[in-house]
C-alpha positions as CSV (number, residue, x, y, z in Angstrom):
1,W,289.6,-46.7,115.1
2,S,292.9,-46.1,116.6
3,D,294.4,-45.1,113.2
4,L,291.4,-42.9,112.5
5,A,291.8,-41.1,115.9
6,Q,295.5,-40.6,115.3
7,K,294.8,-39.1,111.9
8,Q,292.2,-36.8,113.3
9,L,294.6,-35.7,116.1
10,Q,297.4,-35.1,113.6
11,D,295.0,-33.1,111.3
12,D,293.9,-31.0,114.3
13,L,297.4,-30.3,115.5
14,E,298.4,-29.2,112.0
15,S,295.4,-27.1,111.2
16,K,294.5,-25.5,114.5
17,L,297.3,-23.3,115.8
18,P,297.2,-22.3,119.5
19,R,295.1,-19.3,120.1
20,T,296.8,-16.5,122.0
21,A,294.3,-13.7,121.5
22,K,291.4,-13.0,123.8
23,A,288.1,-14.3,122.5
24,E,285.8,-11.5,121.4
25,N,282.7,-13.4,120.6
26,L,280.7,-16.4,121.7
27,V,278.2,-18.3,119.6
28,L,275.9,-20.5,121.7
29,F,274.0,-23.2,119.8
30,I,271.2,-24.7,121.9
31,G,270.1,-28.1,120.7
32,D,267.1,-28.9,122.8
33,G,267.1,-32.6,123.5
34,M,270.5,-33.2,121.9
35,G,272.1,-35.6,124.4
36,M,274.7,-38.2,123.5
37,S,272.1,-40.7,122.4
38,T,270.5,-38.2,120.0
39,L,273.9,-37.3,118.6
40,T,274.8,-40.9,118.1
41,A,271.5,-41.5,116.3
42,A,272.3,-38.5,114.1
43,R,275.7,-39.9,113.2
44,W,274.1,-43.3,112.3
45,H,271.5,-41.6,110.2
46,K,274.0,-39.5,108.3
47,A,276.3,-42.5,107.8
48,E,273.4,-44.6,106.4
49,A,272.4,-41.8,104.0
50,E,276.1,-41.4,102.9
51,G,276.9,-45.1,102.7
52,T,279.7,-44.7,105.3
53,K,280.5,-46.1,108.7
54,A,278.9,-44.4,111.7
55,V,282.1,-44.5,113.7
56,E,283.8,-42.4,111.0
57,T,281.0,-40.0,110.5
58,M,281.4,-36.4,111.8
59,L,278.6,-34.0,112.3
60,Q,279.3,-30.3,111.4
61,W,280.2,-29.2,114.9
62,D,282.7,-32.0,115.3
63,K,284.9,-30.0,112.8
64,W,284.8,-26.7,114.8
65,P,288.0,-25.6,116.5
66,A,286.3,-25.6,119.9
67,S,283.0,-27.0,121.2
68,G,281.6,-28.5,124.3
69,M,278.5,-30.1,125.9
70,S,276.9,-29.4,129.2
71,K,274.5,-31.4,131.4
72,T,271.8,-28.9,132.1
73,Y,269.3,-31.0,134.1
74,N,267.7,-29.4,137.2
75,V,269.1,-29.9,140.7
76,D,266.0,-31.6,141.7
77,R,264.8,-33.4,138.5
78,M,266.5,-35.4,135.8
79,T,263.9,-34.2,133.2
80,P,264.4,-30.5,133.2
81,D,262.4,-27.5,132.3
82,S,263.6,-24.7,130.1
83,A,263.9,-22.1,132.9
84,G,266.4,-24.3,134.8
85,T,268.4,-25.3,131.7
86,A,268.6,-21.6,130.6
87,T,269.9,-20.7,134.0
88,A,272.5,-23.5,133.8
89,F,274.0,-22.5,130.4
90,S,273.7,-18.8,130.8
91,C,274.7,-18.4,134.5
92,G,276.9,-21.5,135.1
93,E,274.8,-22.8,138.0
94,K,272.1,-25.4,138.1
95,A,268.7,-24.4,139.4
96,R,265.6,-26.1,140.7
97,Y,262.7,-27.0,138.5
98,G,260.5,-24.0,137.8
99,T,263.1,-21.3,138.8
100,L,265.0,-18.9,136.6
101,G,268.2,-16.9,137.3
102,V,268.6,-18.1,140.9
103,N,270.8,-20.8,142.5
104,Q,269.8,-24.1,143.8
105,Y,268.8,-22.7,147.2
106,V,265.6,-21.2,145.8
107,K,262.6,-23.5,145.7
108,R,259.7,-22.8,143.3
109,G,257.4,-20.3,144.8
110,D,259.8,-19.1,147.5
111,C,259.9,-15.4,146.4
112,A,261.6,-14.3,149.7
113,A,264.7,-16.3,148.8
114,V,265.2,-14.8,145.4
115,E,266.9,-11.6,146.4
116,T,269.8,-13.2,148.1
117,N,270.2,-16.1,145.7
118,Q,270.3,-14.5,142.2
119,V,273.1,-15.5,139.8
120,Q,274.6,-13.4,137.1
121,S,274.2,-14.4,133.6
122,M,276.8,-14.1,130.9
123,I,274.9,-11.1,129.5
124,H,275.4,-9.2,132.8
125,I,279.1,-10.2,132.9
126,A,279.6,-9.1,129.3
């Protein structure tokens, strides 16, 4: 594994030159339910289908020059709803279950708190 990691690091250093220009675009892929355990299962499945080792198997986004993962669960629940997760990835702040576009200080149904606790989405910023 160490040799494989060193080879991957060397390949990355040689093929991915430092970027100095400002990014102009963002592509956001949203894989609903794609936590670490699901990604691991996908690697095992792919490796089995290809007859390779799972630890050496890369999914397509593993080859991208930049990628990341975020934990988008709600502030008040570990099993989130889509409104709260959409707020997390588009606004950069976690929200409570059943709320959209507001910070953690707004409880579901508390319409009076919405006006002073709205968060900007990346669409507004762009």
